[in-house]
C-alpha positions, 0 to 999 in steps of 0.5 A, a space after each residue: 274499122 266498124 265503130 259502135 256502141 251496146 247498152 244492156 239499157 240498165 234501169 235505177 232502183 225503182 225506175 220505169 223499164 218503160 221509159 229506159 225502153 223508149 229513151 233506148 229507142 232514142 238512142 239507137 236512132 241518134 247512133 244512126 243518124 250520127 253515122 255509127 256502125 253497129 249497136 248492140 241490145 244485150 239480155 237480161 232477166 233482173 230488175 235492173 235491166 230493161 230488155 229481156 227480148 233483144 229482138 223486140 227492141 232491136 226490131 223498134 230501132 230498126 223501124 226509126 233507122 236506116 243504116 245502122 247494123 243491129 245485134 244482140 249483145 248477147 243473145 244467151 242461146 243456152 236458155 232459149 230455142 235457136 229455132 225462135 232465136 232464128 225467126 225473131 232475127 230473121 224478122 228483125 232482118 225484114 224490118 231492116 233491109 238486111 241489118 240483122 246481127 246474133 251475137 250468142 253466148 253462154 250469158 254471165 249472169 245465170 238467172 234465165 236457167 232457171 227461169 226457163 226450165 234449164 239445168 245449170 249442170 248442163 251449162 257447156 253442152 246447152 250452148 254447144 248443141 243449140 249453136 249447132 242447131 242455129 248455124 243448121 237453121 242459117 245453112 240450110 233451108 231444110 233442117 233435119 237435126 237431133 240432139 240430146 237436150 232438145 227435141 228433134 227435127 225431121 225435114 222442117 224449114 224455118 220461116 222467115 228466112 233472113 234478107 242476108 244471104 250468110 246472116 252473121 252470127 258471132 260468138 261472144 267470149 269473155 277469155 275463155 280459150 276453149 270457147 275462142 277455138 271454137 269460134 274459129 274452128 266453126 269459122 264464125 267472127 268472135 267478140 271478146 269482152 273486155 271489162 277488168 285488167 290491162 287489155 294487153 293481157 287479152 292479145 294473145 286470144 286473138 292471137 289464139 283465135 288467127 291460129 284456129 282459123 288458119 288450121 281450119 284451112 280458112 283464109 286469113 283476111 276472112 277473119 272478123 274480130 270485135 273488141 267490146 269494152 266499157 267506156 265513155 266520151 264527153 266534151 272534156 276528160 274530166 266531165 267524161 270521168 265524172 259522169 261515168 264513175 258513179 253509175 258504173 262503180 255502183 254497178 260493178 260493186 253490186 255485181 262484185 258482191 254477188 260473186 265476191 269481188 273486192 269493193 272498188 273505188 275511185 283510185 281504182 276508176 282512174 287507173 282503169 281509166 290510165 293508158 294501161 287501163 280497160 276503160 275507154 274513158 275521155 273527151 274525143 280525142 283521147 277516146 280516139 287515141 285510146 281505140 287507135 292504140 288498141 287497134 295497133 295490138 289487136 288489129 281488130 275489125 270492129 270495137 264496141 263500147 258499152 257507155 250506160 252502165 247503171 242509170 246514167 242520165 239520158 242526156 249525157 248518154 245521147 250526148 257521148 254517142 253524138 261525141 263518138 259517132 261525130 268526132 271519135 269515129 271520123 278521127 279513128 276510121 282516117 288514122 286506120 286507113 
């Protein structure tokens, strides 16, 4: 199983976006050095996050790494242009010698829609249409395409072409059955984000995906699935909780106020860290045990952990990356052989 991390490169109020971006490149470089498989960078267009152009940040990381795969997490495809997305990630693929991926999603935040002049009433249609074009650009060198929300293309070729023969495009979902079925029907790998509740209640989505995949006539051994979850690793479990709690709780309550969620505190956090909780928190052994337990249920091919939620101190995050790569990952992979 592949093990990696993803981040939105959060910035503290009044913090420096530039400094956070420079720290981000150091984190990507360390993740590569300690043997992690994948590093993802998300896309946001608001002051509390420093990355609005994931391909640019990942390209900087590509120039300083050798093996780690580099993906968006996610590309908000609905409010972007598929031609530019393809060009940017094909460029990243060339710079990284074939290590790039796209994780496409509709986005859990909507600030990009008015920013780029899109109507939220077209939320679902935009994603479906643009995904169709993105896949056509990947699969066909000369493309003719027409839709209703973007100008048509007639016999164009988009350059550069990726180095990978079949460029990986994942679909990120948050628990919508229609999105799960769409990913499987299109033959695309799926990443499921779990940011609340008992993870076991999401297991049926993976089963739904596998059923839709086989119904589409595809071989079961070709299924590719990822769990994307929040978590943190430190030298001790108590340290991991103490480091992670304040930044994480601050972000979740801030977002909660925007969306009408009830406030949460330490009691809810401790429950989320427990065996049935959605947070992967602890010392290396505890984190490895939780990942192994999740794999017994989900049988996923990849797990990605978001460890920098809120203004996480850079030194402590670097230590977490080191522990994940040198202590957690080897134990998990040995157990799942």
